[in-house]
C-alpha positions as CSV (number, residue, x, y, z in Angstrom):
1,X,143.8,54.1,105.2
2,X,142.0,54.1,101.6
3,X,140.6,51.3,100.0
4,X,138.7,50.6,97.4
5,X,138.4,52.1,94.1
6,X,139.7,49.2,92.2
7,X,142.8,50.5,91.8
8,X,145.8,47.1,91.4
9,X,147.1,48.5,94.1
10,X,146.0,51.2,97.1
11,X,147.5,54.3,96.6
12,X,149.3,55.6,99.9
13,X,148.5,58.1,102.7
14,X,149.8,61.2,101.9
15,X,151.7,63.8,104.7
16,X,149.8,64.9,107.5
17,X,149.4,69.3,107.0
18,X,150.3,71.6,109.4
19,X,147.8,74.2,109.7
20,X,148.3,76.8,111.8
21,X,145.4,78.7,113.3
22,X,145.8,82.9,113.1
23,X,144.9,84.1,116.9
24,X,144.6,87.7,114.4
25,X,147.0,90.0,116.6
26,X,149.0,90.7,113.3
27,X,147.4,94.1,112.3
28,X,147.3,96.0,109.1
29,X,149.4,99.2,109.1
30,X,147.0,102.0,108.7
31,X,147.7,104.1,106.0
32,X,148.3,107.7,106.0
33,X,147.1,110.4,103.7
34,X,148.2,114.1,103.1
35,X,145.5,116.1,101.2
36,X,146.0,120.0,100.7
37,X,145.1,123.0,98.6
38,X,146.7,123.2,94.9
39,X,146.4,126.6,94.7
40,X,147.3,130.1,96.7
41,X,148.0,133.4,96.9
42,X,151.5,134.8,97.3
43,X,151.7,136.0,101.3
44,X,148.4,134.0,102.2
45,X,148.9,130.2,104.0
46,X,148.2,127.3,102.2
47,X,146.0,124.6,104.1
48,X,146.9,120.7,104.7
49,X,145.4,117.3,106.2
50,X,147.0,115.0,107.5
51,X,145.5,111.5,107.7
52,X,145.0,108.3,109.6
53,X,142.3,105.2,108.2
54,X,142.3,104.8,112.5
55,X,143.2,106.8,115.3
56,X,146.0,105.5,117.5
57,X,146.6,104.9,120.6
58,X,149.1,107.8,121.4
59,X,149.5,111.4,119.9
60,X,151.7,110.2,116.1
61,X,153.9,112.9,114.7
62,X,154.5,113.0,111.6
63,X,157.7,115.0,109.7
64,X,156.5,117.4,107.4
65,X,159.4,119.3,104.5
66,X,158.7,122.2,102.0
67,X,160.8,122.4,99.5
68,X,161.0,124.8,96.3
69,X,160.7,123.6,93.2
70,X,160.3,126.6,91.7
71,X,159.8,128.9,94.6
72,X,162.6,130.9,96.0
73,X,163.2,131.4,99.6
74,X,161.5,135.4,99.1
75,X,158.4,133.5,98.4
76,X,158.4,130.3,100.8
77,X,160.5,129.4,103.2
78,X,162.2,126.0,103.4
79,X,161.4,123.8,106.6
80,X,161.2,120.6,108.2
81,X,158.5,120.9,111.2
82,X,156.5,117.9,113.0
83,X,152.4,117.9,113.1
84,X,150.7,115.7,115.2
85,X,147.6,114.0,115.4
86,X,146.6,113.5,118.8
87,X,145.6,109.8,120.0
88,X,142.3,109.1,119.9
89,X,141.9,111.6,116.8
90,X,142.7,110.5,113.2
91,X,143.4,113.7,111.4
92,X,144.7,117.3,112.3
93,X,145.1,120.3,110.1
94,X,148.6,122.4,109.9
95,X,149.2,125.4,107.1
96,X,152.5,126.4,105.3
97,X,152.7,130.3,105.1
98,X,153.8,131.8,101.8
99,X,155.3,134.7,101.6
100,X,154.8,138.4,100.2
101,X,157.7,139.6,98.4
102,X,156.6,142.1,96.4
103,X,158.7,141.3,93.0
104,X,156.3,141.6,89.5
105,X,157.5,138.2,88.6
106,X,156.8,136.5,85.6
107,X,153.5,135.4,84.6
108,X,154.3,131.7,86.0
109,X,153.3,130.1,88.8
110,X,155.5,129.2,91.6
111,X,155.5,126.2,92.4
112,X,155.9,124.3,96.6
113,X,155.6,120.6,97.3
114,X,155.0,119.8,101.0
115,X,155.5,116.0,101.4
116,X,155.7,113.5,104.9
117,X,159.7,112.7,105.3
118,X,160.3,109.3,104.4
119,X,163.0,108.5,106.0
């Protein structure tokens, strides 16, 4: 109810407002990051790390895609493979081997990509 205020007529009370109590069952999705070597010598392995912002309660599998950008099959083998972050941990390391093709190539560096499969 309302009263006072020297109005000619009392304002009507607004409709009720419903408020939902969030019991905390919704959680934010953890973030996944991929870091690794920016360069590697031909014939050596490049090192990478996958990191989750929180530890999974079961093994977490990430599909990694290695592909050509300016490389050829003699430099790196394109592949799609699974990498596992074990339950209770937040990161895992993996490597990508480059191939020494024994060819005297141009002075330009070849580039390959390592990415998380988004499908």
